[in-house]
C-alpha positions as CSV (number, residue, x, y, z in Angstrom):
1,X,48.4,257.6,-36.9
2,X,46.6,260.9,-37.4
3,X,46.3,263.7,-34.9
4,X,42.5,263.1,-34.8
5,X,43.2,259.4,-34.0
6,X,45.3,260.6,-31.0
7,X,42.6,263.0,-29.9
8,X,39.9,260.3,-30.1
9,X,42.1,257.9,-28.1
10,X,42.8,260.6,-25.5
11,X,39.1,261.3,-25.2
12,X,38.3,257.6,-24.7
13,X,41.0,257.3,-22.1
14,X,40.5,260.5,-20.2
15,X,36.7,261.0,-20.4
16,X,35.4,257.5,-20.6
17,X,38.2,255.7,-18.6
18,X,39.0,253.2,-21.3
19,X,42.3,251.4,-20.8
20,X,44.8,252.8,-23.4
21,X,46.3,249.3,-23.7
22,X,42.9,248.0,-25.1
23,X,42.8,250.6,-27.9
24,X,44.4,250.1,-31.3
25,X,43.5,251.3,-34.8
26,X,41.6,248.1,-35.6
27,X,39.8,247.9,-32.2
28,X,36.0,248.2,-32.6
29,X,33.7,249.8,-30.1
30,X,32.2,246.3,-29.7
31,X,35.7,245.1,-28.6
32,X,35.6,247.7,-25.9
33,X,32.0,246.5,-24.8
34,X,30.5,249.8,-26.1
35,X,27.1,249.7,-27.6
36,X,25.1,252.2,-29.8
37,X,23.9,254.2,-26.8
38,X,27.6,254.7,-25.8
39,X,28.3,255.9,-29.3
40,X,25.6,258.5,-29.2
41,X,27.1,259.8,-26.0
42,X,30.6,259.7,-27.5
43,X,29.4,261.6,-30.6
44,X,27.8,264.3,-28.4
45,X,31.0,264.7,-26.4
46,X,33.0,264.8,-29.7
47,X,30.7,267.6,-31.0
48,X,31.3,269.6,-27.9
49,X,35.0,268.9,-27.6
50,X,36.0,269.1,-31.2
51,X,33.4,271.6,-32.5
52,X,32.1,269.4,-35.3
53,X,28.6,268.2,-36.0
54,X,28.3,264.4,-36.4
55,X,24.9,262.7,-36.9
56,X,24.0,260.3,-34.1
57,X,24.0,257.4,-36.5
58,X,27.3,258.2,-38.2
59,X,29.1,255.5,-36.3
60,X,28.2,252.0,-35.3
61,X,29.6,249.6,-32.6
62,X,31.3,247.6,-35.3
63,X,33.3,250.5,-36.5
64,X,37.0,250.7,-35.6
65,X,38.7,253.5,-33.8
66,X,40.6,254.5,-36.9
67,X,37.3,254.5,-39.0
68,X,35.7,257.0,-36.5
69,X,38.9,259.1,-36.5
70,X,38.8,259.2,-40.3
71,X,35.1,260.3,-40.1
72,X,36.0,263.1,-37.7
73,X,38.9,264.1,-39.9
74,X,36.6,264.4,-42.9
75,X,34.1,266.5,-40.8
76,X,36.8,268.9,-39.5
77,X,38.4,269.5,-42.9
78,X,35.2,269.7,-45.0
79,X,33.2,273.0,-45.2
80,X,30.2,273.1,-42.8
81,X,27.0,272.3,-44.4
82,X,23.7,273.8,-43.3
């Protein structure tokens, strides 16, 4: 798995108290009982912690942990847009 995947899992475990054993690359946020409101909060924390800008609607509860990690990876490696 990528470093960003590891950072995202660490954030979910440390900041949101998700059981690490419940998280896998194909685990969706729905699997973790997390709704769209949770995702907005998560994306705000990610913006603060990782220094990237992600739109509030960039992820959905049906997305997997690895999909969101890939999204973050793309945002951290692509040039910032205004």
